[in-house]
N, C-alpha and C positions, 0 to 999 in steps of 0.2 A: 497324217495319222488320225484315225477316228477316236474320239473320246466319248465315253459314256459314264454317267454318274449312277451308281447303284446304292440304294439305301439298304443297310444291313440291320435287320431287326432280329437280334439273336434270341430274344424271348426268355423263357424260363427253363428250369430243370436242366436237361441235357442240351438245350439250345446253344449255349455258348461253346460247348465242346465240339459239336458237329459243325457249327458255323466256322470255327477255326480251320477245319479241314476244307470247307468250301473256299475260304480265302486263299489257301494254298493253290487251289485249282485256278482261281482267277489270276493269281500272280503268274502262273506258268503259261496260261493262255495269252496273257499280255506279251510274254517273252517270245512266244511262238508266232505271233500274228502282229500285223501293223495296227495295233489297237491299244488304248489306254483305259483302264477302269479307275474311276474316282470312287473308292469305297468309303461310304459315310455311315458310321454306326449311330444307332438311335435307340432310345429306351422304348420298350413295348411289352405289355403283358402285366402279370402280377408284380414282378419286380419293379416295374415302372410305377405302379400304384403305391407300393410301399416306399419308394424313393421320392417321388414328386407328387403323389396324391391322385394320379389318374393313370389308367392303363394305356391310354393313347394320348400322350401329352401334346400340347400345341407345338412344342419344338419338334417333336417327331413328325407331326403332320406337315410342318414346313419342309423338313428334309425329304419326306416322301413326295410332296408336291413338286420339288425341284429335281427329283430323280427320274432317270429314263426307265428304270425298272426297280422292283423291290424284291429282296430275298428275305423271307420271314421264317424264323425258327418256330418251334412249338411253344405254346403258351399254356399256363394253368398250373395249379398246385394240387396237393392232396385235398381230399374232401374237407378235412378238419382245418387246414390252412386257408382254404377258400372261404370258409365261414367267417374269417376275420375281415373280409372285404364286403362292403355293401353289395347286395344282389345285383343292382344295375351297373355296378362298376367291376364285377367279376370279369376276368379277361375275355371270355367268349362274348358276353353282352357288351362290355364297355370298350373293347378294342377290336376284336375280330370282325363282328358284324358292322361296326362303323367304318372299318377299313374297306370292306367290300362295298358298302354304300357310297363312300366318298369317291371311289374310283369306278363305281358301277361295273365291277368285275363279274359280269353275268355268266361267263362261260368257264366252267371248271373242267380241266382235262386230267384224268388220272390213268396213266398206263398201268396195266396189270400184266407184267412181263416176267416170264421165267423160262430161260432157255432149257432145253432138255438136259444139258450138262449140270444144271443147278437144281434139278428136280428133287434132290434129297432135302431141300429146305421145306418142301410142301408136305402137308399131312395127307394129301391125296395119294392114291395108289399110282404107281408108275404107268399102268395101263390107262388110267384116266387122264394123266398128263400127256401121254403120247409123245409127240414131237416137241412139246413145249406149250406154254401159254403165252399168247400175245394178243391182248385186246386193249381197247381204250374206252373208259367210261366218260361220257360227256354229260355233265350235270349243270342244270340251270342253278345259278348261285345267289341271286338277289331277289327272288320272289317266293311265292308259296307260303307255307305255314310259318317258317322262320321269320319272315319279314312282315307278316300280317298284323293287324291290330290285336292288341292283347289287353285283357281286362280281368281283374280279380276283384272279388268282393263277397258280400253276404247277401243271399236272396231273401225273399219275403218269408220263407220258412225258417230263416235263421241258419241256413246251411252255407258254408263256404263254397264258392264256385270259381271256376276259371273259364274264360272264353278266349279262344285264339282263332284267328281267321286265316283260312287258306284262300289266297287270292292271286289270280293271274289275269292279265289281259292278253289279247291276241298278239300284240307287238312283242311282248316279252317272250312268248312262245315262238313266234316267227324267227326272231334273231338267233335263238339257241338252235333251232332246227337248221338254219342256214349253216351254222358252224359245224353241226354234226354231219350234215349231208356233204359239205365240202370236204370234210375229213374222210368220209366214206369214199368219195370220189378218188382221193389220193391213195386209198388203201385197196380193199377188196370189193368195193361197190356193193356192200351189204350193210344195212342199218337195222339194228334191233331197237324197236321203240318199246320202252318199258312204261307201263301204265296200269291203271286200276279202274277202267271205264265201266266195269260191271257194278261198281259201287259209287265212285266219285264223279260228280259232274265236272270237276276240274279236268279230269282225264278225258271226258268226252270232248271238251273244247280243245284240249291238247291234241287229240287225235285228228280232229277236224282241221286244225291249222296245219298239222303235219301233212295231211293229204293235199292241201292247197300248195304248200311250199314244195313238196316232192315233185309236183308237175314240172318244176324247173330243173329237176335232176332225173330225167327218165332212165338213165343208166343204172341208178341205184335201186336195188331190191329192198323193199321195206318189209320187215318181219315184225308183227305185233306180238307182244308177249306180256301177260300179267306179271306184276312185280313179284308176287309170291312164287309163281312158276319159275321166274328168272332166278330167284334166290336158290331154288332147288337145283336148277340146271347148271348153275355156276359150280356146284359141287359135283354133279354127276357127269357133266360133259362141257367143261369150259371152252374146249376147242371149237365149238360151234359159233362162238361169238367173235366179232371183230370190232365193230364200233357199236356202242350202246348209248342211247340218249334217254334222259330221265329228268323228272322235276327234282326240286331241291332236297326234300326229305328222303325220297327213294334213293337219290344219289348218295346222300350221307351214309345211309345204311348199307347199300350194296357195295360202295367202294371200300368200306371197312371189311365187308365180307371178302372183297377182292384181296385185301391184305391177308385175310385168313387163309385163303387157298394158296397164297404164295408161301405162307408160313410165318409172315410177320408184316405189320404195317411199316416196319423199318425198310422194306423193299419197295415202297411206293412214294415216289415224288409226285408233285402235281404243279399244274399251271393254272392261274386264275386270270382270265383275260378280260380287259375292259376296252371301251372304244378308243382310249388314248393311252392307257397305262395298264401294265399287268404286274401281278406279284406272283411269286413262286414259293412253294413251301413243301416240307415233308407232310405226309398225310397222318403221321402218328402224333401221339401226345408228347408231353414234356417229360414223362417217366421220372418223376421226382425221386422215386425209390432207388434209382441207380445214378442219379446226378452226381457229378464230381468223382466218379470212379474210373473214368476213362475206358469204359467198356461198351459204350453205345456205338452202333455202326453208323457211319456217316453217309451210307449209300443214298438214302432218300434226300439228304440235303445236297450232296454232290449231283445226284440225278436232277434235282431242281435247277441247279446251275446249268446242266446240259440242256434242259428244256428252255431256259432263258436264252442261252446262246443261239438256239435255233429260232425260237418264236419271236423274241424281241430284237435280236441283232442280226438275224439272217445267216448265222455261222453254222450252216447245216453239217458240213463235213467235220468241223471241230467238235460239234455236239456229239456226233456219232463216235468220234474218237474217245470222248470222255466216257460214253456208255461202254465201249469196248474195254477201256482201261479198267473200269470198275469190275466188270464181269470177269476180266482176266485174273484179278486178285482172288476171287472166289474159285475160279477154275484151277488155280494153282494150289488149292487146298487150304486157303486161309479164311478165317472168320473171326468174329468177335463174340464174347460171351453172351451178349444179349440175343444173338441169333442161333447159337449152337451150344449144345451141352457138352461138358467134358466127356471124352470117350466116344464122340461121334465121328471119329476118324478125320478131324480137321485140326489144323494148327492154329491155336488161339493167339490172337494179337490184340493190341489195344486200339482205341479209337484213332489216336495220332499215327500209329503204325499203319493202319489201314489207309489213312489219307496219304501217307508218305509213299506207300506202294502204288496207289492210284496215280500219283504225280510221276513216279518213276516210269510206270507203264506208258503214260501219256507222253512223257518226254522222249521215249524211245520210238514213238510213231512218226512217220513222215509229216512234215508241216504242210497244211492245206495250201494249195496254189491260189 
């Protein structure tokens, strides 16, 4: 029997609620396969700060260091609650960025997937969605403006200022391009390169390195598109995209827009890949306004489990089964209040009920050979 250790960082807000549904899936996958998961819970985020004085405690680091993969829930609090935490220890700065830096998780994969049968979730017109949306955004995750040098102060004129540096070197760009091009080879052999080279010198280097790396993948068609044009076309014609690659801040913004065209970030899991270890997480926030109400949909958390099964453990068929199980619950007319409004011709269920239905659908599927 194969044994894996998984660090569970439930996070804040709705994190513990949707993490509980992910655990149900892990337990069933264990029963269906010759595999064992050692699930180890650890404090992470704002709750960790208020409990032990740091959003990414040393004990959590040790658990993550020993894990084969990490499943992370959403973190953060309301604006007012966040002000109770020192700026540099607020969860995004004090926990999330250090997590990425610690494991060098340079490649972020965010699938934007909406089968035709679930088109009612999207605010886009049916004729725009067509046969469905199925693309993956590949985001460089540990470089650029978010990780550059930061400086605040008062200048000689007595004016407050801030200076933040956008920095990439060619190796950072080269490795994310290999990831994107390899993914494109496994899919439709088309890669949309998202950039802003008409303004930013960083995008000029980005494009130059892509041209060099692309020589190793002659079968892949490269299509260059400015980031602002890409934002527009994601709304007007998302079906033209398959694999999109972009730098850190562009990826942050466009992937959230991806959630918008699906109808909710609650439908977007993600994978963050490092050279030796990866972590998986929902793309949405902690939604403190609905925490504890058992109405948050666990799709993005369970989808992150599916991505972990495939990418970290090579369980491709079982991963696909989990995806199908989740989508079958929607297809049967069920949804949760955070995704659908009363009167929208769906049967409303709670967070735990959605997880139970996913487990039941997965249990009914043939066990992978």
